[in-house]
NUTI-867771 format. One record per residue: residue number from 1; x, y, z of N, C-alpha, C, O, CB in turn. Coordinates in pm, 1 decimal, padded with zeros to 6 digits. Glycine has a CB too. Layout:
  nr    neast   nnorth      nup   caeast  canorth     caup    ceast   cnorth      cup    oeast   onorth      oup   cbeast  cbnorth     cbup
 NUM        X        Y        Z        X        Y        Z        X        Y        Z        X        Y        Z        X        Y        Z
...
***
This chain:
  nr    neast   nnorth      nup   caeast  canorth     caup    ceast   cnorth      cup    oeast   onorth      oup   cbeast  cbnorth     cbup
   1 -08599.1  02126.7 -01421.1 -08506.3  02207.2 -01498.2 -08365.4  02156.0 -01469.1 -08335.7  02124.2 -01354.0 -08520.4  02359.6 -01463.8
   2 -08278.9  02146.8 -01567.7 -08144.5  02093.8 -01553.3 -08045.9  02199.5 -01508.1 -08082.2  02314.5 -01483.2 -08098.7  02033.7 -01682.9
   3 -07921.8  02159.0 -01497.9 -07814.9  02251.9 -01456.7 -07787.8  02353.7 -01566.0 -07799.7  02325.2 -01685.1 -07685.1  02175.1 -01423.0
   4 -07751.2  02472.5 -01522.0 -07717.1  02577.4 -01617.0 -07581.8  02635.6 -01579.8 -07565.1  02685.3 -01468.5 -07825.8  02687.8 -01619.9
   5 -07488.0  02630.8 -01667.7 -07358.0  02692.6 -01644.4 -07269.0  02612.7 -01551.2 -07262.6  02490.1 -01560.0 -07376.6  02829.5 -01588.9
   6 -07199.7  02683.2 -01461.0 -07099.3  02623.2 -01375.0 -07146.1  02605.6 -01231.7 -07066.9  02621.0 -01138.7 -06975.6  02706.1 -01377.0
   7 -07269.5  02574.6 -01212.6 -07321.5  02555.2 -01078.2 -07265.7  02427.5 -01017.5 -07242.9  02329.1 -01087.8 -07474.2  02551.1 -01079.7
   8 -07243.7  02429.7 -00885.6 -07196.3  02311.7 -00814.3 -07314.8  02222.0 -00782.1 -07422.5  02271.9 -00749.6 -07120.5  02351.3 -00685.0
   9 -07297.1  02090.8 -00790.4 -07406.9  02002.6 -00751.1 -07432.7  02014.4 -00601.6 -07343.4  02053.9 -00526.5 -07375.7  01856.4 -00788.7
  10 -07554.2  01980.7 -00556.9 -07589.1  01991.9 -00416.0 -07504.0  01900.4 -00329.8 -07467.7  01938.6 -00218.5 -07735.7  01960.3 -00395.6
  11 -07471.4  01783.1 -00376.3 -07385.6  01689.6 -00303.7 -07265.6  01658.8 -00391.7 -07280.2  01613.2 -00505.1 -07462.7  01558.4 -00264.8
  12 -07147.6  01684.2 -00338.3 -07025.7  01660.5 -00414.2 -06983.0  01514.9 -00401.2 -06972.1  01464.3 -00289.5 -06913.3  01753.9 -00366.8
  13 -06958.5  01446.0 -00513.2 -06912.6  01308.0 -00505.5 -06763.9  01298.2 -00471.9 -06712.0  01188.0 -00454.5 -06940.3  01237.3 -00636.2
  14 -06695.9  01410.3 -00462.8 -06550.5  01412.4 -00442.4 -06508.0  01386.0 -00299.3 -06574.7  01312.2 -00226.9 -06495.7  01544.2 -00485.3
  15 -06400.1  01444.3 -00259.4 -06336.5  01424.3 -00129.9 -06426.8  01475.8 -00017.8 -06453.8  01595.6 -00009.8 -06199.7  01494.8 -00125.6
  16 -06472.8  01386.5  00067.8 -06559.8  01426.3  00178.2 -06486.2  01430.5  00311.3 -06534.8  01490.9  00406.9 -06677.1  01331.8  00188.0
  17 -06370.6  01367.5  00318.4 -06295.4  01363.8  00443.0 -06214.1  01490.7  00463.8 -06173.0  01555.9  00367.8 -06203.9  01243.1  00445.2
  18 -06191.8  01524.5  00588.5 -06109.9  01639.5  00623.6 -05989.0  01587.7  00699.7 -06002.9  01516.7  00799.3 -06190.4  01744.4  00708.2
  19 -05871.9  01623.0  00652.9 -05749.3  01577.8  00717.6 -05726.8  01656.7  00845.3 -05740.0  01779.1  00846.0 -05628.4  01592.4  00623.0
  20 -05693.0  01587.4  00953.7 -05664.2  01654.4  01079.9 -05516.1  01687.6  01092.3 -05476.4  01761.1  01182.7 -05708.2  01567.7  01197.0
  21 -05435.3  01634.7  01003.2 -05292.9  01664.5  01007.5 -05262.8  01783.2  00917.6 -05340.5  01817.3  00828.4 -05209.8  01542.0  00965.3
  22 -05149.3  01844.8  00942.5 -05109.2  01958.1  00860.2 -04959.3  01954.5  00841.4 -04889.4  01875.2  00904.5 -05153.4  02092.0  00923.3
  23 -04910.8  02039.5  00755.5 -04767.2  02046.7  00731.7 -04729.0  01970.3  00606.7 -04809.4  01897.2  00548.9 -04690.3  01992.9  00851.3
  24 -04607.4  01988.3  00567.4 -04557.9  01924.8  00446.3 -04529.4  01777.4  00472.1 -04494.3  01738.5  00583.5 -04431.6  01995.9  00395.5
  25 -04544.6  01697.1  00369.7 -04515.9  01554.6  00382.1 -04367.2  01527.7  00395.0 -04326.7  01417.7  00432.6 -04571.1  01479.7  00263.2
  26 -04286.3  01626.9  00364.2 -04141.4  01607.8  00370.0 -04089.3  01612.6  00513.7 -03970.4  01590.5  00536.5 -04071.1  01713.9  00285.8
  27 -04175.8  01640.8  00610.1 -04132.6  01644.6  00748.7 -04101.9  01784.4  00798.9 -04047.4  01800.7  00908.1 -04012.9  01559.1  00765.7
  28 -04136.1  01885.1  00720.7 -04112.1  02022.9  00764.1 -04195.7  02051.8  00887.7 -04307.9  02002.7  00900.4 -04145.2  02124.1  00650.7
  29 -04141.8  02130.2  00977.3 -04210.3  02163.4  01101.0 -04300.1  02283.5  01081.8 -04270.0  02372.8  01002.5 -04110.3  02189.7  01212.2
  30 -04410.2  02285.6  01154.1 -04499.7  02399.3  01150.4 -04443.7  02515.1  01231.0 -04342.9  02499.4  01299.9 -04636.8  02360.5  01202.2
  31 -04507.3  02630.9  01223.3 -04458.6  02749.6  01292.0 -04454.0  02735.9  01442.9 -04366.6  02794.2  01507.2 -04543.2  02865.3  01256.5
  32 -04547.2  02659.5  01501.6 -04551.2  02646.4  01646.9 -04448.0  02548.5  01701.6 -04419.3  02549.7  01821.3 -04688.1  02603.3  01689.6
  33 -04392.1  02464.1  01616.1 -04300.0  02363.1  01665.9 -04153.6  02397.4  01637.1 -04066.0  02311.9  01649.5 -04333.7  02229.1  01605.2
  34 -04127.6  02521.9  01599.1 -03989.6  02563.8  01574.3 -03914.5  02568.3  01707.2 -03970.1  02610.7  01808.5 -03985.0  02703.0  01503.1
  35 -03788.5  02524.6  01707.3 -03712.4  02525.4  01832.4 -03687.6  02666.7  01882.2 -03668.6  02759.0  01803.0 -03579.7  02453.4  01813.9
  36 -03687.8  02683.1  02013.1 -03660.1  02811.8  02075.0 -03512.2  02816.9  02109.4 -03462.2  02728.8  02179.3 -03748.3  02834.3  02201.7
  37 -03440.5  02919.7  02060.8 -03297.4  02926.1  02091.4 -03273.2  02944.9  02240.8 -03348.9  03014.1  02308.9 -03231.4  03039.7  02013.3
  38 -03168.4  02883.5  02290.0 -03130.1  02896.7  02429.9 -03038.5  03017.6  02444.1 -02938.1  03026.6  02373.4 -03060.5  02767.4  02481.9
  39 -03070.4  03110.7  02533.7 -02984.3  03227.9  02548.7 -02848.2  03188.0  02604.4 -02835.9  03092.8  02681.5 -03050.4  03332.1  02640.1
  40 -02747.2  03262.6  02563.5 -02611.0  03238.0  02610.2 -02599.7  03273.5  02758.5 -02667.7  03364.1  02806.6 -02508.8  03319.6  02526.8
  41 -02515.3  03202.8  02828.9 -02490.3  03231.9  02969.9 -02387.9  03344.5  02977.3 -02280.8  03334.5  02917.4 -02440.2  03104.4  03046.9
  42 -02419.7  03452.1  03050.4 -02324.5  03562.9  03061.4 -02196.8  03518.8  03132.2 -02200.8  03438.9  03225.8 -02388.1  03680.7  03136.2
  43 -02083.5  03571.8  03086.5 -01956.1  03540.5  03151.4 -01925.8  03638.5  03264.3 -01846.1  03607.3  03352.8 -01842.4  03542.1  03049.1
  44 -01987.3  03755.0  03262.8 -01968.6  03854.3  03368.7 -02053.6  03812.5  03489.0 -02174.9  03797.3  03475.2 -02007.6  03998.8  03319.1
  45 -01992.9  03793.7  03606.1 -02070.6  03746.3  03721.4 -02181.6  03842.3  03764.8 -02286.3  03797.6  03811.6 -01978.2  03722.5  03837.7
  46 -02160.6  03972.4  03750.0 -02265.1  04067.6  03788.3 -02383.5  04059.1  03692.0 -02499.0  04064.2  03734.2 -02209.0  04211.4  03791.2
  47 -02354.1  04046.1  03562.6 -02460.7  04031.1  03464.0 -02533.2  03898.7  03484.3 -02655.4  03892.0  03471.2 -02404.2  04039.9  03320.9
  48 -02458.6  03793.8  03516.2 -02519.9  03663.5  03542.6 -02616.6  03672.1  03660.8 -02721.4  03607.5  03659.6 -02411.6  03557.6  03570.2
  49 -02582.5  03750.9  03762.1 -02669.7  03768.0  03877.7 -02799.2  03838.8  03838.0 -02907.2  03802.7  03884.9 -02597.6  03847.0  03987.8
  50 -02787.9  03939.1  03751.8 -02907.5  04010.9  03704.7 -02994.6  03917.0  03622.2 -03116.5  03914.0  03639.0 -02867.9  04136.1  03620.6
  51 -02931.9  03840.1  03532.8 -03006.9  03746.5  03448.6 -03077.3  03641.7  03534.4 -03193.4  03609.4  03509.1 -02913.2  03677.9  03346.9
  52 -03009.6  03588.7  03634.2 -03069.1  03487.4  03721.4 -03186.0  03543.9  03802.0 -03284.3  03473.9  03826.2 -02963.3  03430.6  03816.0
  53 -03175.7  03668.9  03843.2 -03280.3  03729.5  03926.0 -03394.0  03788.8  03842.9 -03499.1  03821.0  03898.4 -03220.2  03837.3  04014.0
  54 -03376.2  03803.9  03712.2 -03472.3  03875.0  03626.0 -03617.6  03828.2  03644.1 -03706.3  03913.2  03652.4 -03432.4  03857.4  03480.8
  55 -03645.9  03698.3  03650.7 -03786.7  03658.1  03664.9 -03853.4  03706.7  03793.6 -03975.8  03717.9  03799.1 -03796.5  03508.9  03658.8
  56 -03775.4  03735.1  03895.3 -03833.5  03777.2  04023.5 -03828.0  03928.6  04044.3 -03880.1  03979.1  04143.7 -03761.6  03708.0  04137.7
  57 -03766.3  04000.2  03953.0 -03755.2  04146.3  03965.0 -03889.3  04209.2  03926.9 -03945.9  04174.1  03823.3 -03639.6  04202.1  03874.3
  58 -03940.7  04300.6  04007.8 -04068.6  04366.3  03976.2 -04060.2  04442.3  03842.9 -03953.8  04492.6  03806.8 -04108.9  04463.3  04090.3
  59 -04171.8  04450.6  03770.4 -04173.6  04516.9  03639.6 -04118.4  04659.7  03639.9 -04049.8  04698.7  03545.4 -04313.4  04519.5  03587.9
  60 -04146.6  04737.6  03743.3 -04097.2  04875.7  03747.9 -03944.5  04879.2  03758.1 -03879.3  04964.3  03697.6 -04159.8  04951.1  03867.0
  61 -03888.6  04785.9  03835.1 -03743.3  04780.0  03849.2 -03681.1  04731.3  03719.0 -03576.5  04781.5  03677.8 -03702.8  04687.6  03966.8
  62 -03744.8  04633.5  03653.4 -03696.7  04588.1  03521.7 -03690.5  04704.5  03423.3 -03591.7  04722.0  03352.1 -03788.2  04476.5  03465.8
  63 -03798.4  04784.2  03420.6 -03803.1  04898.3  03329.5 -03690.2  04996.2  03359.3 -03630.2  05052.0  03267.4 -03938.7  04969.4  03339.4
  64 -03661.2  05017.0  03487.0 -03552.4  05107.4  03524.6 -03417.6  05052.0  03480.0 -03332.5  05127.0  03432.2 -03552.2  05131.0  03676.2
  65 -03397.5  04921.9  03495.0 -03271.9  04860.0  03451.8 -03254.9  04874.7  03301.3 -03147.3  04910.5  03253.4 -03267.7  04710.9  03491.6
  66 -03361.3  04847.0  03227.3 -03355.2  04859.8  03081.2 -03328.4  05004.3  03041.4 -03249.0  05029.3  02950.7 -03486.3  04810.2  03016.5
  67 -03393.0  05099.8  03107.5 -03372.0  05241.6  03076.1 -03227.3  05283.1  03103.7 -03167.2  05356.4  03025.2 -03468.7  05329.6  03157.7
  68 -03172.2  05236.1  03215.1 -03031.8  05269.3  03246.8 -02937.5  05207.6  03144.3 -02840.6  05271.3  03102.9 -02994.7  05220.2  03389.0
  69 -02964.7  05085.5  03103.5 -02879.0  05020.0  03004.4 -02882.9  05094.6  02871.7 -02779.2  05114.2  02808.1 -02922.0  04874.1  02984.0
  70 -03003.0  05136.7  02829.3 -03015.9  05210.6  02703.5 -02948.9  05346.9  02712.1 -02889.0  05392.8  02614.8 -03163.1  05227.4  02666.4
  71 -02958.3  05411.7  02826.7 -02902.0  05545.8  02843.3 -02750.1  05544.6  02856.8 -02684.4  05646.2  02834.0 -02962.9  05612.3  02964.5
  72 -02694.9  05430.1  02893.7 -02551.2  05427.2  02922.0 -02462.2  05392.8  02804.6 -02340.0  05401.5  02816.1 -02525.4  05331.1  03028.8
  73 -02519.1  05354.4  02693.1 -02431.4  05316.5  02583.0 -02502.5  05310.4  02449.3 -02621.1  05341.5  02438.0 -02368.7  05184.4  02611.6
  74 -02427.3  05269.6  02348.3 -02484.8  05261.1  02214.9 -02595.9  05154.2  02210.0 -02592.8  05054.7  02282.4 -02374.5  05229.4  02111.4
  75 -02691.1  05178.5  02124.0 -02804.4  05088.5  02114.7 -02769.9  04954.2  02051.9 -02833.9  04853.4  02081.6 -02913.1  05153.3  02036.7
  76 -02669.2  04952.4  01965.3 -02635.2  04829.7  01895.6 -02489.3  04796.2  01911.5 -02402.8  04883.7  01906.8 -02669.7  04840.6  01749.7
  77 -02462.8  04669.0  01930.4 -02327.3  04613.8  01926.1 -02223.5  04687.5  02005.9 -02134.8  04749.1  01946.8 -02282.7  04608.3  01788.9
  78 -02229.4  04684.7  02129.0 -02127.8  04747.0  02211.9 -02148.4  04711.2  02356.0 -02249.6  04651.0  02391.9 -02128.7  04897.1  02194.7
  79 -02054.6  04747.1  02438.2 -02066.6  04715.6  02580.2 -02092.9  04839.8  02662.2 -02075.4  04839.2  02784.1 -01941.4  04646.5  02630.2
  80 -02135.0  04946.9  02596.0 -02167.4  05066.7  02670.1 -02050.8  05164.4  02679.8 -02067.1  05273.2  02735.0 -02213.4  05029.8  02806.9
  81 -01932.4  05128.3  02627.2 -01821.2  05223.1  02631.2 -01848.2  05336.9  02533.9 -01907.0  05316.9  02427.6 -01687.0  05153.0  02597.4
  82 -01805.1  05454.7  02571.3 -01823.5  05570.7  02482.7 -01690.9  05623.1  02438.8 -01684.8  05720.5  02363.8 -01903.1  05681.4  02551.2
***
């Protein structure tokens, strides 16, 4: 019995290779290769000390610092002055 309608053949004569590369040919970068912005260095020496020590500060103390910062000033665009 022959083919009926729009059935696909059992073996496709078309493109059999699978490309291992991805991304646009124009050189656009993929989502994983986007550059990570470098944070600005604080000019306040006390803030710089906190930033430098942050990786070694225990999580509970970090949470307390963040809570104090949020409680002491406006949430957006300000230095905490009221």
